[in-house]
C-alpha positions in Angstrom: 0.0 0.0 0.0 1.5 3.4 -1.0 2.5 5.9 1.6 -0.4 8.5 2.2 2.3 11.4 2.3 3.5 10.3 -1.1 -0.1 10.3 -2.6 -0.7 13.9 -1.2 2.6 15.2 -2.5 1.7 13.9 -6.0 -1.8 15.4 -5.8 -0.4 18.8 -4.8 2.3 18.8 -7.5 -0.4 18.0 -10.1 -2.6 20.8 -9.0 0.1 23.3 -8.8 2.1 22.5 -12.0 -0.6 20.7 -14.1 1.4 17.7 -14.6 0.6 14.0 -14.1 3.5 11.6 -13.9 2.9 8.2 -15.6 4.7 4.9 -15.1 6.5 3.6 -18.3 5.9 -0.2 -18.7 9.1 -2.2 -19.1 10.1 -3.1 -22.6 9.8 -6.8 -23.3 11.1 -8.6 -26.4 11.8 -12.1 -27.7 15.1 -13.4 -29.3 13.2 -13.7 -32.6 12.1 -10.0 -32.6 15.7 -9.0 -31.7 17.0 -10.9 -34.7 14.5 -9.4 -37.0 15.7 -5.8 -35.9 19.4 -6.7 -36.2 19.6 -9.3 -39.1 23.4 -10.3 -38.7 22.6 -11.8 -35.3 20.0 -14.1 -36.9 22.3 -16.6 -38.5 23.6 -19.2 -35.8 27.2 -20.1 -35.6 28.7 -23.6 -35.8 29.7 -23.8 -32.1 32.9 -22.8 -30.4 34.8 -26.1 -30.5 37.2 -27.0 -33.4 39.5 -25.2 -35.9 39.4 -21.4 -36.3 39.0 -20.6 -40.1 38.6 -16.9 -39.9 35.7 -14.4 -39.5 32.2 -14.1 -40.9 32.3 -11.2 -43.3 28.9 -9.5 -42.6 28.9 -9.9 -38.8 32.7 -10.0 -37.8 32.1 -13.1 -35.7 34.8 -15.7 -35.5 34.2 -18.7 -37.9 35.1 -22.1 -36.3 34.7 -25.4 -38.3 35.3 -29.1 -37.4 33.5 -31.9 -39.2 34.3 -34.2 -36.3 32.6 -32.0 -33.7 29.6 -31.3 -36.0 29.2 -34.7 -37.3 25.9 -36.6 -36.1 24.2 -33.2 -34.9 24.7 -30.6 -37.6 26.4 -32.6 -40.3 25.2 -35.9 -41.7 28.5 -36.6 -43.2 32.0 -35.2 -42.4 33.1 -34.9 -45.9 34.1 -31.5 -47.6 34.2 -30.1 -51.0 36.3 -27.1 -52.0 35.6 -25.2 -55.2 37.1 -22.2 -56.9 39.4 -20.8 -59.6 43.1 -20.8 -59.0 44.6 -17.9 -57.1 41.6 -17.3 -54.8 42.9 -19.0 -51.7 42.0 -22.7 -51.8 45.5 -23.8 -51.3 46.0 -21.5 -48.3 42.8 -22.7 -46.7 43.8 -26.4 -47.1 47.3 -25.8 -45.5 46.2 -23.7 -42.6 43.3 -26.1 -42.0 45.6 -29.1 -41.8 48.2 -27.3 -39.7 45.5 -26.3 -37.2 43.9 -29.8 -37.1 47.4 -31.2 -36.4 47.3 -29.3 -33.1 44.8 -31.9 -31.9 46.8 -35.0 -30.8 44.1 -37.4 -32.1 44.3 -36.1 -35.7 46.0 -37.6 -38.7 46.1 -36.3 -42.2 47.0 -37.8 -45.6 47.4 -35.5 -48.5 47.6 -36.4 -52.3 49.8 -33.5 -53.5 49.2 -33.2 -57.2 50.7 -29.9 -57.9 54.2 -28.3 -57.3 57.2 -26.5 -58.8 61.0 -27.0 -58.8 60.6 -30.8 -58.7 58.8 -30.9 -55.4 55.0 -30.8 -54.4 53.2 -27.8 -52.8 53.2 -29.5 -49.5 57.0 -29.9 -49.3 57.7 -26.9 -47.1 55.1 -28.0 -44.5 56.4 -31.5 -44.5 59.9 -30.2 -43.9 58.7 -28.0 -41.0 57.1 -31.0 -39.4 60.1 -33.2 -40.0 58.3 -35.5 -42.5 59.6 -36.9 -45.8 57.0 -37.0 -48.5 56.3 -40.2 -50.3 57.3 -39.3 -53.7 55.8 -41.3 -56.6 58.0 -40.7 -59.6 58.6 -43.2 -62.4 62.1 -42.0 -62.9 63.1 -42.3 -59.2 61.2 -45.5 -59.0 63.6 -47.2 -61.4 66.5 -46.3 -59.1 64.9 -48.1 -56.1 62.3 -45.3 -55.3 59.0 -45.7 -53.6 56.7 -48.5 -54.7 53.1 -49.3 -53.8 52.0 -52.9 -54.7 48.3 -53.3 -56.0 48.7 -57.0 -54.8 50.0 -56.1 -51.3 48.9 -58.9 -49.0 47.5 -56.1 -46.8 44.8 -55.5 -49.4 42.1 -58.3 -49.3 41.9 -60.4 -52.4 38.4 -58.9 -53.3 40.1 -55.4 -52.9 42.9 -56.4 -55.1 40.6 -57.6 -57.9 38.4 -54.6 -57.8 41.5 -52.4 -58.0 42.9 -54.4 -60.9 39.6 -53.9 -62.7 39.5 -50.2 -62.0 43.0 -49.6 -63.4 42.1 -51.5 -66.6 38.7 -49.8 -67.1 40.2 -46.3 -66.6 43.0 -47.0 -69.1 40.5 -48.5 -71.6 37.9 -45.9 -71.1 35.0 -48.5 -70.6 34.0 -51.3 -68.4 35.4 -54.8 -68.8 33.3 -57.3 -70.7 32.5 -60.6 -69.2 35.2 -62.6 -71.1 38.0 -60.1 -70.2 36.8 -60.0 -66.6 36.9 -63.8 -66.5 40.4 -63.8 -67.8 41.5 -61.3 -65.2 39.8 -63.3 -62.3 41.4 -66.5 -63.3 44.9 -65.0 -63.6 44.6 -63.2 -60.2 43.2 -66.3 -58.5 46.1 -68.5 -59.8 48.7 -66.0 -58.8 47.4 -65.7 -55.2 47.1 -69.4 -54.8 50.5 -70.4 -56.1 52.8 -67.6 -55.0 53.3 -68.0 -51.2 57.0 -67.3 -50.5 56.9 -63.6 -51.6 54.5 -60.8 -52.5 52.7 -61.3 -55.8 53.4 -58.5 -58.2 51.7 -57.2 -61.5 54.3 -59.0 -63.6 52.9 -62.2 -62.3 49.3 -61.3 -63.4 50.6 -60.2 -66.9 52.5 -63.3 -67.4 49.5 -65.5 -66.4 47.2 -63.5 -68.7 49.6 -64.2 -71.6 50.0 -67.8 -70.7 46.8 -69.0 -68.9 46.6 -72.4 -67.4 44.8 -75.1 -69.2 43.0 -76.2 -66.1 41.2 -72.7 -66.0 40.0 -73.1 -69.5 38.9 -76.8 -69.0 36.8 -75.7 -65.8 34.8 -73.3 -68.0 34.6 -75.7 -71.0 36.4 -73.3 -73.2 39.3 -73.4 -75.5 42.8 -72.3 -74.0 43.3 -70.0 -76.9 40.0 -68.2 -76.2 41.1 -67.6 -72.6 44.3 -66.2 -73.9 42.5 -63.9 -76.4 40.1 -62.6 -73.7 43.0 -61.5 -71.5 45.0 -59.8 -74.2 43.7 -56.4 -73.8 43.9 -56.6 -70.0 47.6 -57.7 -70.3 48.4 -54.8 -72.5 47.0 -52.4 -70.1 48.7 -53.8 -67.0 52.0 -53.9 -69.1 52.0 -50.2 -69.0 52.5 -50.4 -65.3 55.1 -53.0 -65.6 57.2 -51.9 -68.7 55.6 -48.8 -69.9 55.8 -45.0 -68.8 54.5 -45.8 -65.2 56.9 -48.7 -64.6 58.8 -48.8 -61.2 56.0 -47.4 -59.0 53.7 -50.4 -58.9 55.5 -53.4 -60.3 57.2 -54.7 -57.1 56.7 -55.3 -53.5 55.5 -52.3 -51.4 58.5 -50.3 -50.2 59.4 -51.2 -46.5 59.5 -48.4 -44.0 56.5 -46.0 -45.1 55.4 -44.5 -41.8 51.6 -44.7 -41.6 51.6 -43.5 -38.1 53.1 -40.0 -38.8 50.7 -37.1 -38.0 51.0 -36.0 -41.7 51.5 -38.3 -44.8 52.1 -36.6 -48.0 51.9 -38.4 -51.3 53.8 -36.2 -53.8 52.3 -36.9 -57.2 53.7 -33.7 -58.8 56.0 -35.6 -61.2 53.0 -37.3 -62.8 51.3 -35.5 -65.8 48.0 -34.1 -64.3 46.5 -34.3 -67.9 47.3 -37.9 -68.5 45.4 -41.1 -67.7 48.1 -41.9 -65.2 46.7 -39.7 -62.6 43.4 -41.3 -61.9 45.1 -44.8 -62.1 47.7 -43.5 -59.5 44.9 -42.1 -57.2 42.9 -45.3 -57.4 46.0 -47.3 -56.3 46.8 -45.0 -53.5 43.3 -44.7 -52.3 42.7 -48.5 -52.2 46.1 -49.1 -50.6 45.3 -46.6 -47.9 41.9 -48.0 -47.3 43.4 -51.3 -46.3 46.6 -50.1 -44.6 46.0 -46.7 -43.0 42.3 -46.6 -41.8 42.0 -48.6 -38.7 39.3 -49.0 -36.1 41.0 -46.8 -33.4 40.0 -43.5 -31.9 42.0 -41.3 -34.4 40.3 -38.8 -36.5 41.6 -39.0 -40.1 41.6 -36.5 -42.8 42.2 -37.5 -46.4 42.8 -34.4 -48.6 42.9 -34.8 -52.4 44.0 -32.0 -54.8 42.9 -32.2 -58.3 40.0 -34.5 -57.1 38.3 -34.4 -60.4 40.5 -37.2 -61.5 38.6 -39.4 -58.9 35.0 -37.9 -59.1 35.0 -37.6 -62.9 36.0 -41.2 -63.6 33.1 -43.7 -62.9 35.4 -46.5 -62.1 37.7 -44.6 -59.6 34.6 -42.8 -58.2 33.0 -46.2 -57.3 36.1 -47.2 -55.3 36.2 -43.9 -53.4 32.4 -44.1 -52.8 33.0 -47.2 -50.8 36.0 -45.7 -49.0 33.8 -42.6 -48.0 30.9 -44.8 -46.7 33.3 -47.1 -44.9 35.4 -44.2 -43.5 32.4 -42.5 -41.9 32.2 -45.2 -39.3 36.0 -45.0 -38.4 36.3 -41.2 -38.2 37.5 -40.3 -41.8 36.8 -36.9 -43.3 37.4 -36.8 -47.2 38.4 -33.3 -48.6 38.0 -33.0 -52.4 39.6 -30.0 -53.9 38.5 -29.0 -57.4 38.4 -26.0 -59.7 35.0 -26.2 -61.3 32.0 -28.3 -60.6 31.3 -28.6 -64.3 34.6 -30.7 -64.4 32.9 -33.4 -62.4 29.1 -33.2 -63.3 29.0 -33.0 -67.0 31.2 -36.0 -67.7 30.7 -39.7 -68.0 30.7 -40.2 -64.2 27.7 -37.7 -63.5 25.9 -40.4 -61.5 29.0 -41.3 -59.4 30.0 -37.6 -59.0 26.5 -36.8 -57.8 26.6 -39.5 -55.2 30.1 -38.2 -53.8 28.7 -34.7 -53.8 25.8 -35.8 -51.9 28.1 -37.1 -49.2 29.9 -33.8 -48.9 27.8 -32.0 -46.4 30.3 -29.1 -46.3 30.8 -26.9 -49.4 33.3 -24.1 -49.6 33.1 -21.9 -52.8 35.7 -19.4 -53.8 35.3 -16.9 -56.7 34.0 -18.2 -59.9 32.6 -16.5 -63.1 28.9 -15.8 -63.1 27.8 -18.6 -65.5 29.8 -21.1 -63.3 28.5 -19.8 -60.1 24.9 -20.2 -61.3 25.7 -23.8 -62.3 27.3 -24.5 -59.0 24.3 -23.0 -57.3 21.9 -25.3 -59.2 23.8 -28.4 -58.3 24.4 -27.6 -54.8 21.2 -25.8 -54.0 22.7 -22.6 -52.8 20.6 -19.6 -51.8 20.1 -17.0 -54.5 22.0 -14.3 -52.6 25.0 -16.6 -52.2 25.1 -17.4 -56.0 25.0 -13.6 -56.9 27.8 -12.8 -54.5 30.2 -15.6 -55.6 31.5 -13.8 -58.7 32.4 -10.7 -56.6 34.4 -12.5 -54.0 38.0 -11.4 -53.6 40.9 -13.8 -52.7 40.6 -15.3 -49.3 36.8 -14.8 -48.9 34.4 -17.8 -49.7 30.9 -18.9 -49.4 30.6 -21.8 -46.8 27.6 -23.9 -46.9 27.7 -26.3 -44.0 24.7 -28.5 -44.3 22.5 -25.5 -45.2 24.1 -23.0 -42.9 25.4 -20.5 -45.5 27.9 -17.8 -44.5 30.5 -15.6 -46.2 33.8 -16.1 -44.5 37.1 -14.4 -44.6 40.0 -16.8 -44.2 42.6 -15.5 -41.7 46.3 -16.5 -41.9 48.8 -16.0 -39.1 52.2 -14.6 -39.7 53.9 -17.8 -38.7 51.6 -19.8 -41.2 52.2 -17.3 -44.1 55.6 -18.6 -45.4 54.4 -22.2 -45.2 51.1 -21.7 -47.1 52.0 -19.1 -49.7 54.4 -21.1 -52.0 53.8 -19.4 -55.3 57.1 -17.4 -55.9 55.3 -14.7 -57.7 53.4 -14.0 -54.6 56.2 -14.4 -52.0 59.4 -13.0 -53.8 58.1 -9.9 -55.4 60.0 -6.7 -54.3 56.9 -4.6 -54.1 55.0 -6.9 -51.8 55.7 -4.9 -48.7 55.1 -1.6 -50.5 51.7 -2.7 -51.7 50.4 -4.1 -48.4 48.5 -1.2 -47.4 46.8 -1.0 -50.8 45.9 -4.6 -50.8 44.5 -4.4 -47.3 42.5 -1.4 -48.2 41.1 -3.3 -51.2 40.3 -6.2 -49.1 38.3 -4.1 -46.6 36.3 -2.2 -49.3 35.5 -5.8 -50.7 34.4 -7.0 -47.2 32.2 -4.0 -46.7 30.5 -4.4 -50.1 29.9 -8.1 -49.4 28.6 -7.3 -45.9 26.1 -4.7 -47.4 25.1 -7.2 -50.2 24.4 -10.0 -47.7 22.4 -7.8 -45.4 20.3 -6.5 -48.2 19.6 -10.0 -49.5 19.4 -12.0 -46.2 15.7 -12.0 -46.2 15.9 -14.0 -49.5 18.1 -16.6 -47.9 15.4 -19.3 -48.0 15.0 -19.2 -51.8 17.3 -21.3 -54.0 18.4 -21.0 -57.6 15.8 -22.6 -60.0 
């Protein structure tokens, strides 16, 4: 009950000054109303546990990402697709991401390094910094007792060996094996595995058996011996390329002893292989299957398998089928597959469109750097990106990308520390220019201007974020 003196005082003041004091009700609002007033707060983050990538362009918030932390709750699969034209920051993102992941003791990374200069791969500096020797697959070096990976390594199951042999042959031929050729290969592989017990079987043994099949094999199928020999001729010619052709030395002997599969970072240097030749998908198939059977184990480690020039995998229906199994198998064992490609059109318009779509579907995280407008629209249609994100992709500057983490779409500026910079920028044109320091302020000003334009664009179009490209 109010004090009578206070009531009397208020009445006298009102009579004397003609004013009546009113009580203002407290302001009440909900989180949804606050987000509607200030849009940049509306987009939820990905949590505060994992690897720091950089900051969100439109809000300035830190951007943290880790597929192992998000898997099962915000991510249906831990696999990641990185897209964008050269020179926009894909390589720097890959390298800083791996370096930061390796700060966790339970992380292990394999990189297929398909690019490089001066005779070494792009990851050579990072490997040296960590005291690791890359596994350099080079036909010339292999002839002088270099690194060898055996497709018939006993560590690989017999079923896996046969599937790998079929893939190698189908990639080289450009079409699937017919029943007769497949039968000849199966018979040769079975005979070699059953009769050679004192050493590792090698490809030379398969080629020899294809050229000179056993009479018992023909009799078992009630066919002529010459027919079996003819069925295996094309298969023998393809495998002969790995034995006595331009790829000899890398796969035609026992697996090199001493390859350290327990190192935190394992780099396969493929930079000596012609990226445009048929050798690259064959090489990736062999490395992928070999790793599947020797590296991925049912322990508590979290593993990252990063593949540069991954279109060699996704764009070949035969290699893609092998990797589909690896991705499905790896999810149960803590494997995150990272595929780095330049253009999505490289992998969705070819003969492997079905297989490519299956792998893309398993990549719940997509990072898209700057692309031309037509390419951005095509990417948006395939990935189902919001319209505002598709429209902003052609305007992105180096280091800024659109991130789509299972539908959570942000524009993110990748940040690099001074200690990381000399390890991740390996392009000499970028690192050895005498005008680099003089132009730092200009470049920074341009970056800030681009970030401001991107922030304004996103805020303007955020209301349209639910619509996708038709």
